[in-house]
LUMDREN-184961 format. One record per residue (C-alpha): residue in three letters; x, y, z; residue number from 1. Coordinates in steps of 0.05 Angstrom, whole numbers. Example, Ala and Ser with C-alpha at 12.3 -4.5 7.8 and 13.67 -1.06 7.14 Angstrom:
% residues 2
ALA|246|-90|156|1
SER|273|-21|143|2
***
This chain:
% residues 382
UNK|0|4|0|1
UNK|23|72|-19|2
UNK|37|121|39|3
UNK|16|196|21|4
UNK|51|251|57|5
UNK|7|312|64|6
UNK|-4|376|95|7
UNK|72|397|90|8
UNK|117|454|62|9
UNK|157|408|11|10
UNK|223|431|-13|11
UNK|226|415|-79|12
UNK|282|447|-130|13
UNK|290|517|-112|14
UNK|235|528|-54|15
UNK|177|505|-17|16
UNK|111|486|-37|17
UNK|49|483|11|18
UNK|0|445|-42|19
UNK|40|381|-55|20
UNK|29|307|-33|21
UNK|89|262|-36|22
UNK|70|190|-47|23
UNK|115|134|-25|24
UNK|110|62|-52|25
UNK|166|6|-46|26
UNK|215|56|-18|27
UNK|216|104|-67|28
UNK|176|178|-81|29
UNK|131|149|-136|30
UNK|94|219|-152|31
UNK|88|287|-123|32
UNK|13|306|-131|33
UNK|-34|367|-116|34
UNK|-48|355|-41|35
UNK|-126|358|-67|36
UNK|-116|309|-130|37
UNK|-174|260|-129|38
UNK|-126|198|-146|39
UNK|-93|201|-81|40
UNK|-159|167|-60|41
UNK|-163|123|-2|42
UNK|-122|64|-24|43
UNK|-66|90|13|44
UNK|-44|107|87|45
UNK|-55|186|89|46
UNK|-4|220|138|47
UNK|-20|289|160|48
UNK|47|327|172|49
UNK|18|392|206|50
UNK|47|437|161|51
UNK|117|427|177|52
UNK|178|427|135|53
UNK|195|368|87|54
UNK|264|365|66|55
UNK|311|315|28|56
UNK|344|274|85|57
UNK|413|299|112|58
UNK|470|266|84|59
UNK|535|274|124|60
UNK|601|254|95|61
UNK|644|261|161|62
UNK|617|222|222|63
UNK|671|189|263|64
UNK|621|161|322|65
UNK|551|174|350|66
UNK|510|146|408|67
UNK|573|136|453|68
UNK|607|90|399|69
UNK|674|111|359|70
UNK|682|75|291|71
UNK|763|66|305|72
UNK|750|36|374|73
UNK|701|-19|343|74
UNK|699|-18|271|75
UNK|644|-72|265|76
UNK|576|-75|238|77
UNK|540|-61|307|78
UNK|583|5|314|79
UNK|552|32|247|80
UNK|484|10|271|81
UNK|491|51|334|82
UNK|526|113|297|83
UNK|475|113|243|84
UNK|413|107|288|85
UNK|442|165|337|86
UNK|449|212|280|87
UNK|384|192|243|88
UNK|349|230|305|89
UNK|380|294|279|90
UNK|360|286|209|91
UNK|416|248|175|92
UNK|388|190|132|93
UNK|453|173|100|94
UNK|526|183|126|95
UNK|598|162|114|96
UNK|621|128|178|97
UNK|693|159|180|98
UNK|751|125|205|99
UNK|812|173|226|100
UNK|885|149|211|101
UNK|896|84|239|102
UNK|934|15|223|103
UNK|922|-28|165|104
UNK|884|-80|202|105
UNK|836|-31|231|106
UNK|824|4|161|107
UNK|813|-67|135|108
UNK|765|-85|189|109
UNK|726|-20|181|110
UNK|720|-31|103|111
UNK|697|-104|112|112
UNK|642|-73|167|113
UNK|615|-22|118|114
UNK|612|-73|60|115
UNK|577|-120|107|116
UNK|533|-68|135|117
UNK|507|-49|66|118
UNK|494|-113|50|119
UNK|452|-127|110|120
UNK|412|-64|100|121
UNK|436|-24|158|122
UNK|399|37|153|123
UNK|435|103|133|124
UNK|503|70|115|125
UNK|517|98|46|126
UNK|592|82|51|127
UNK|662|99|82|128
UNK|704|153|97|129
UNK|783|141|103|130
UNK|805|211|133|131
UNK|881|195|127|132
UNK|929|161|141|133
UNK|960|192|85|134
UNK|963|270|111|135
UNK|1012|313|139|136
UNK|1044|312|206|137
UNK|1038|391|207|138
UNK|967|391|198|139
UNK|957|325|241|140
UNK|898|349|288|141
UNK|886|299|335|142
UNK|905|248|289|143
UNK|964|203|312|144
UNK|1026|220|267|145
UNK|1057|146|280|146
UNK|998|123|238|147
UNK|1016|163|176|148
UNK|1045|131|115|149
UNK|1044|140|42|150
UNK|1005|86|9|151
UNK|1035|34|-36|152
UNK|1002|-11|-91|153
UNK|974|-57|-37|154
UNK|945|-7|2|155
UNK|914|25|-63|156
UNK|879|-40|-73|157
UNK|852|-47|-3|158
UNK|830|28|-2|159
UNK|791|13|-64|160
UNK|764|-52|-47|161
UNK|696|-30|-27|162
UNK|645|-54|-79|163
UNK|580|-38|-52|164
UNK|583|33|-23|165
UNK|620|102|-35|166
UNK|688|106|-11|167
UNK|720|177|6|168
UNK|792|185|21|169
UNK|821|246|52|170
UNK|896|257|41|171
UNK|949|314|33|172
UNK|969|313|-39|173
UNK|1040|343|-19|174
UNK|1045|272|14|175
UNK|1016|225|-39|176
UNK|1040|219|-109|177
UNK|1003|245|-159|178
UNK|995|178|-197|179
UNK|974|144|-135|180
UNK|921|205|-130|181
UNK|899|185|-205|182
UNK|897|109|-186|183
UNK|851|123|-132|184
UNK|808|167|-170|185
UNK|812|121|-236|186
UNK|787|59|-189|187
UNK|725|101|-165|188
UNK|742|135|-99|189
UNK|726|201|-88|190
UNK|788|236|-64|191
UNK|790|302|-21|192
UNK|850|348|4|193
UNK|852|354|81|194
UNK|907|357|140|195
UNK|952|385|91|196
UNK|1007|434|96|197
UNK|1012|439|19|198
UNK|1027|500|-19|199
UNK|979|526|-72|200
UNK|1016|497|-130|201
UNK|1014|427|-94|202
UNK|939|427|-84|203
UNK|930|457|-155|204
UNK|968|394|-180|205
UNK|925|346|-138|206
UNK|866|382|-164|207
UNK|887|370|-233|208
UNK|905|297|-214|209
UNK|828|285|-191|210
UNK|819|309|-125|211
UNK|744|329|-119|212
UNK|734|371|-53|213
UNK|766|391|11|214
UNK|753|365|81|215
UNK|733|411|137|216
UNK|750|476|103|217
UNK|800|524|141|218
UNK|812|470|193|219
UNK|877|429|189|220
UNK|905|462|124|221
UNK|953|511|102|222
UNK|915|581|105|223
UNK|899|636|52|224
UNK|956|691|56|225
UNK|977|748|10|226
UNK|1036|716|-23|227
UNK|1021|642|4|228
UNK|946|625|-24|229
UNK|957|554|11|230
UNK|903|500|10|231
UNK|848|547|35|232
UNK|867|595|-23|233
UNK|863|536|-74|234
UNK|799|509|-46|235
UNK|766|581|-55|236
UNK|787|594|-120|237
UNK|770|529|-153|238
UNK|706|533|-185|239
UNK|690|460|-190|240
UNK|710|429|-124|241
UNK|663|416|-62|242
UNK|682|441|1|243
UNK|656|409|75|244
UNK|644|462|132|245
UNK|635|454|204|246
UNK|584|498|223|247
UNK|582|505|299|248
UNK|610|572|307|249
UNK|670|545|340|250
UNK|710|505|286|251
UNK|712|570|241|252
UNK|688|635|252|253
UNK|622|654|222|254
UNK|657|715|181|255
UNK|708|664|147|256
UNK|645|616|131|257
UNK|612|674|96|258
UNK|675|691|56|259
UNK|672|623|36|260
UNK|600|625|13|261
UNK|617|687|-30|262
UNK|678|658|-58|263
UNK|650|592|-81|264
UNK|595|580|-134|265
UNK|526|558|-106|266
UNK|524|483|-95|267
UNK|598|472|-78|268
UNK|589|483|4|269
UNK|564|422|43|270
UNK|549|418|112|271
UNK|591|366|153|272
UNK|591|351|228|273
UNK|660|314|241|274
UNK|618|285|294|275
UNK|647|245|356|276
UNK|611|196|402|277
UNK|579|247|451|278
UNK|529|260|393|279
UNK|460|226|416|280
UNK|491|194|477|281
UNK|491|224|551|282
UNK|564|210|561|283
UNK|608|270|545|284
UNK|667|229|549|285
UNK|705|178|497|286
UNK|776|157|487|287
UNK|811|168|422|288
UNK|887|136|414|289
UNK|886|120|488|290
UNK|868|194|510|291
UNK|806|211|542|292
UNK|771|268|498|293
UNK|709|306|526|294
UNK|652|346|500|295
UNK|641|413|548|296
UNK|587|460|518|297
UNK|578|417|454|298
UNK|657|429|436|299
UNK|698|370|437|300
UNK|772|382|458|301
UNK|830|336|479|302
UNK|870|348|546|303
UNK|913|397|516|304
UNK|852|439|496|305
UNK|856|425|419|306
UNK|798|409|376|307
UNK|781|335|370|308
UNK|719|327|321|309
UNK|653|357|346|310
UNK|587|345|377|311
UNK|549|372|325|312
UNK|492|341|291|313
UNK|465|356|222|314
UNK|401|390|245|315
UNK|438|443|288|316
UNK|490|453|230|317
UNK|426|469|187|318
UNK|397|514|241|319
UNK|467|548|255|320
UNK|471|559|175|321
UNK|404|597|175|322
UNK|422|640|240|323
UNK|496|652|237|324
UNK|502|655|158|325
UNK|434|681|141|326
UNK|421|631|93|327
UNK|346|615|71|328
UNK|322|546|96|329
UNK|316|521|32|330
UNK|391|533|16|331
UNK|414|504|87|332
UNK|377|444|68|333
UNK|406|430|6|334
UNK|480|446|35|335
UNK|459|386|80|336
UNK|426|340|27|337
UNK|433|359|-52|338
UNK|503|381|-51|339
UNK|530|325|-10|340
UNK|489|280|-59|341
UNK|524|312|-117|342
UNK|597|309|-86|343
UNK|589|238|-72|344
UNK|556|226|-143|345
UNK|493|191|-114|346
UNK|452|256|-135|347
UNK|412|204|-187|348
UNK|371|172|-121|349
UNK|389|221|-61|350
UNK|385|291|-38|351
UNK|322|310|-74|352
UNK|248|305|-59|353
UNK|228|284|-127|354
UNK|193|231|-171|355
UNK|235|163|-177|356
UNK|282|175|-118|357
UNK|291|141|-51|358
UNK|245|163|0|359
UNK|297|192|49|360
UNK|264|252|81|361
UNK|267|290|145|362
UNK|208|333|178|363
UNK|224|393|216|364
UNK|182|439|262|365
UNK|180|512|256|366
UNK|240|515|309|367
UNK|272|472|253|368
UNK|271|414|301|369
UNK|270|349|275|370
UNK|198|312|281|371
UNK|220|249|246|372
UNK|257|217|185|373
UNK|240|169|135|374
UNK|294|121|102|375
UNK|276|86|41|376
UNK|202|103|60|377
UNK|210|74|138|378
UNK|186|124|181|379
UNK|223|140|252|380
UNK|197|190|302|381
UNK|257|235|326|382
***
């Protein structure tokens, strides 16, 4: 039986429509019809959404943990289930569980667990983000530099071995040979520059070799200066690449975020959380590389006071984009859904409320709080 979602402000294309009903069958959107259309009939479950905002489900390409679980600590299917379920409560209907720099054995386990989770249909798991270990010690953040290395042919084969999902790799282009970057891209991996001390010229060469985006713009990368544009300058200048941004008011000053909005073409900025285990959990502490990390007032820092990921969720990132950056809700929603789908090459099935697309949706109230989500048409209350 079809499900018909009615009485909502539906984001379709550039703006909201309050006169449409969304018809869902077998996990997909089969029609957008006038809310009063007689063909909606009675042979369907009718769901009144109370005039809320109906958006494409959020897609987060950088999720280290959630629900008290950290992917690096326990890279298995149950951890992925916990993380995905925790973030679903905040509107994220698809995500890339993210493994930060680690040993080969942990990477193999993470790739295997991701493939198994997708095969088992764990809701929300879209693929895998390997953030390192091919990054720069000078811009390591909280990554363990003892794990860093340059990938050889065997590692390239391992990194590209996930067959049923998206693989995103963050690397420092000055640390990885350009032919290796090209090999990753040729095998279907999406490559982003991040944790890089590279010069403008080195980043530009990486872009020419196939780098598609930048991981958490401004953070852990060479800054923009007058005579040395660095990674930030290359990212802002390039018209074709995507940049992930952490809009929590802590990782990046709102003015710098507005500069990025002004510099990049519309559609090239995407919201990410870089979330750690405290998201969706009562315990503010977790252990990373044997060190206790604590979230205080939503800010995650290690004992030395350095930022160590975030306690941000996507719904809060959307609200912050509206309130801190002055973006319309429709654009903030696209930054959380449509643009990440384009970056990951899955925008033929995700990121839009349109006929034929998977029914991944999020319902917000007027305070932009999540009321519920649908993943492949399956509803869950927030």
